[in-house]
N, C-alpha and C positions, 0 to 999 in steps of 0.2 A: 165439419169433417166428413167426407163421403166414406162409404164402407171400401172402396178402394184405398183410399189413404189409410184407413184403419188397418186393413189386411198387411199393406206396406210397412207399417211401423210395427204391428206385430211380430212379422215374420223377422225384421231385423233384430228386435228383442229378444225373441224365440233363440236366434243364433248366438246372443250374449255378447254383442258388441255394441258400442255407442255409434251414434249416427255419423261422427267424426271419424273414428276407427274405420267402420265399413266404407266410407266414402274414400279415405286415403288409400286403404289396402286395395281397392278396386278401382282407383282413378276417376270416381265421380265427383261431382262439384258438390260440396257440402250443403252451399246455400241453396240451390236448385233441389237436391234431395229433399232438404228440409221442407220446404214450401210444397213439394209433394206429399210428404207425410202429413203436412198439415191441412191440405187439400185447397191450397191456395194455387195451386198449379193443376190444369187438368192432365190426365193421366198421359204418358208419353206414346209415342209411335210404338209400332210392334216391336222393332229392331232394338230399341233402346229398353223397353220392357222386358224383353228377352235376356239381355245384358243383366239388367238387376234382377231378374226372377233366377238366372244361373249363379249370380253372387249371392243370394240369399240361399242357395242350395236346394232350391224348388225343384224337384226332378221333373223333367219334360214329360207332359202328357199325363202326369199326376193329377188327382181331384185338386190339389192346391194350384197347380200351374193353371189347369182350367178355370177355376175361380177367379184367380187373379186377372187372367187374361178377359175373363167375362165380366167380372166386376170393372175393369178398364174399359170396355166397349160401352157398357151401360151408362159408364160416368159420362161419357162422351156423346150419348145418344143416340148410340149405334147398336146394331145387332150383330152379334159376333161373327167374324168372317167365314169360318166354318160352316155354320149355319145358313150363310147367305148363299154359300156354293152348294147347297143341297137342294135343289130344285123340288123335290118333293116337301121338304120342310118349307121352303119359301110359298108354295101352293097353299100350305095349311095356315099361314100366318094370319091372315085375314080373319079365319073363324078363330083362332086365338085371340086376336085383338078385339073383337066381337064380344066373346066370352068374358074377357077380362073387364069389358065396359057394360057387363050386365046386359047385354042386348040378346035378343032371340036368336038363336041359332036352330038349325034343325037338327034333328036326333041324329040323322043320318051324318051330318057334317062333324058334329061333336063325338061320335063313334070313330069317324075315321081320324079325327084329330087324336084321340085316345091311342089308336091303333098304332099313328105314325110315332107316337111319344116312346110307347112300348119297345118297337122296333129300333129306335135310334140308341 
């Protein structure tokens, strides 16, 4: 089970409805939604994920909204699209990747990355 699947299930349970109730109320296929919650299906495209998030009463732009969409993107092996749309962030990604791989980066590169993160 992925972190995305865990969050999707947790949000539904916090809403206090069974999977079947949730799906029937919102017009979703219970079998497909169950597979999503169990991590058997990859996260859906942004349009369908938005419908799920709205049905789960996740406020657009909230931390929970961003986390759900970020988990979906990373589960699909993608970088969230809003980050890819920011040229300054994309420019700094190689430094982040090297840092995560414990490779050497210059202090200047690391400082620039930290500054960029703080400004975001």
